C-alpha positions in Angstrom: 39.8 -3.5 0.1 38.7 -4.5 3.6 36.4 -1.5 3.8 34.6 -2.7 0.7 34.3 -6.2 2.1 32.7 -4.9 5.2 30.3 -2.7 3.3 29.3 -5.6 1.1 28.6 -7.8 4.2 26.5 -5.0 5.7 24.4 -4.4 2.7 23.8 -8.1 1.9 22.1 -8.7 5.3 18.3 -8.4 5.8 17.6 -6.3 8.9 16.3 -8.5 11.7 13.3 -6.2 12.2 12.3 -5.9 8.5 8.5 -6.0 8.2 7.1 -8.9 6.2 5.6 -7.4 3.0 3.7 -10.7 2.3 1.8 -10.3 5.6 1.0 -6.7 4.9 -0.2 -7.6 1.4 -2.4 -10.4 2.7 -3.9 -8.0 5.3 -4.5 -5.3 2.7 -6.2 -7.8 0.4 -8.4 -9.2 3.1 -9.8 -5.7 3.7 -10.5 -5.1 0.1 -14.1 -4.0 -0.6 -15.4 -7.0 -2.4 -18.9 -5.7 -2.8 -17.9 -2.4 -4.4 -17.0 -2.6 -8.1 -13.3 -1.6 -8.7 -10.5 -2.3 -11.0 -7.1 -2.5 -9.3 -4.4 -0.9 -11.5 -1.4 -1.6 -9.2 -0.5 -2.5 -5.7 2.9 -2.0 -4.2 3.6 -3.2 -0.6 6.8 -2.8 1.3 8.1 -2.3 4.8 7.2 1.4 4.7 3.6 0.9 3.6 1.6 0.4 0.5 0.6 2.4 -2.6 -2.6 1.3 -4.3 -3.9 2.6 -7.7 -7.5 1.6 -8.3 -10.2 2.8 -10.7 -13.9 3.0 -9.7 -16.9 4.2 -11.6 -18.4 7.5 -10.5 -18.2 8.5 -6.8 -15.2 6.9 -4.9 -16.9 7.3 -1.5 -18.4 3.8 -1.4 -15.0 2.2 -2.1 -13.2 4.4 0.4 -15.8 3.8 3.1 -15.7 0.0 2.6 -11.9 -0.3 2.4 -10.5 -1.8 5.7 -6.9 -0.9 6.4 -4.5 -3.4 7.9 -4.3 -3.1 11.7 -2.2 -0.2 12.8 -2.1 1.5 9.4 -3.4 4.9 8.4 -4.5 6.2 5.0 -3.0 9.4 3.8 -5.3 11.8 1.9 -6.3 10.0 -1.3 -5.5 11.5 -4.7 -8.3 11.5 -7.2 -8.4 11.8 -10.9 -11.8 11.7 -12.6 -12.3 11.4 -16.4 -15.3 10.2 -18.3 -17.2 8.8 -15.3 -14.2 6.8 -14.1 -12.3 7.9 -11.0 -8.7 6.8 -10.4 -7.7 6.7 -6.8 -4.1 6.8 -5.6 -4.0 5.6 -2.0 -0.9 5.7 0.3 -1.1 3.7 3.4 1.5 3.6 6.2 2.0 1.9 9.5 1.2 4.3 12.3 4.9 4.2 13.4 6.2 5.1 10.0 7.3 8.7 9.2 
């Protein structure tokens, strides 16, 4: 019983160095390419990075070139899916210190 109590106390605490997802989201949104038409499908942000699904018409290069990543983050190779003139991008961004 004591072992379960200890485990419960350990899992209920937030790690002191847990990254602030709200700050990462704000940084991501501030770098969003406002002048390039796009339709965000989903945005997930957490301590390990961000996953963004966005649709653009035609060539995704202007969107990717205008996207500014949060400071200290890198963009993994984007995944593209094109159908009927619409390109859906799946973008994974990670802090440079993240595995």
